N, C-alpha and C positions, 0 to 999 in steps of 0.2 A: 710558089704554094698558087692561094685564092686572090692573092692581094687585099684582105679584108682585113679592115684596122683592129687591133686588137681590143679596143674598146668597146664596139659595135660586136665581136664575139663570145667578148664578157656577158655583155648585154643579154646577148640572145642568150649563149649558158642559162645565165641566171633566171630569166624568164622562166625557160624549158622546166630549169630544179621546180622556180615556185610551182607551174603547173602539176607538174608529177608531186610533189607534197601535198599541193590540193585534193586530187585526185585519188591519194594513196590514205590521207585522212580522213576524206570522206566514207573512202570503202570501209575504211577500220571501224568507225563511227554506226556504219550503218550496218555493217554483220554484227556488231555487239548488241544491237539494238531488238535486232530480229530474230524471230520463233525461230523452232529448229523447220518446223515443217513452211515457212515463207524462206528460206535460202535459195532454193532455186527461182522465186523471184525478186527475190532480192540481188542475186546475182545478173538477171538478166535486166533488172532495172540498173545497175552499175554497168553494164553492157552500152546502154541507152547513152548514160553521162560520157562515159570514156567514146563512145562514138563521137557524140554533141561535140565533147571537147578536140575532136581530131579537127575541128574543124576551124580554131584558132593556130592549128599549126599551119606553114607557109604550101608545103608539100603534102600534108593531107586532106583528105576527101570522107568526109562523113558518110557512111554508108549505112544504107537503112538496115537498124537490126533487127531480129525475127519479133515477130509480134508475142504477145503474152499470151498463154496458155490458156484456154475458157476451163474455168470452173465444171467439175463433172458431178453433179446434183445426186445423191442417192434417191430422190424422192422422185417418182414418174407423178407427171401431171396425170389429173383424172378424166376419164375418157370424155368425151364430146355428149351433151345431149344433143337428142335431138330437135330438129326443128320443124315447128307445125305450121303449115301455110295453107288458109282457109281461103277457098275459093268461091266467090258465086257469081250467078248469073246479075244481080241485078245490084245497084250500088247503093251500097249501105249509108244511111244517116252518121255523121260525125258526132261524135260520142267525146263529151266533153267530161273528163275525170277531177274532183274538186282534188286541190295541193292537200299535200296531209299539215296539219299547222304545228309541225312542231320548231 
């Protein structure tokens, strides 16, 4: 076979099972607390966690998961007000305005 000591194979299997148990527990707790509307974002967040945990495996290469979707707002921004620029031939004297004493 692979000439791996039994105790090392058992330790590796125990470590993998602990990681799987940790991920499963984390996923169940997260999905229980998530609101129905937030489940897609929660699943995407779990994919980020699982991808990061893949880096713990000797053969695993963490891949960058997809970015979180941006929230779409139903309110449109108000139109920009036009900017007025005054141009004078002669330079004007500087004006000092008093501060508001609030």
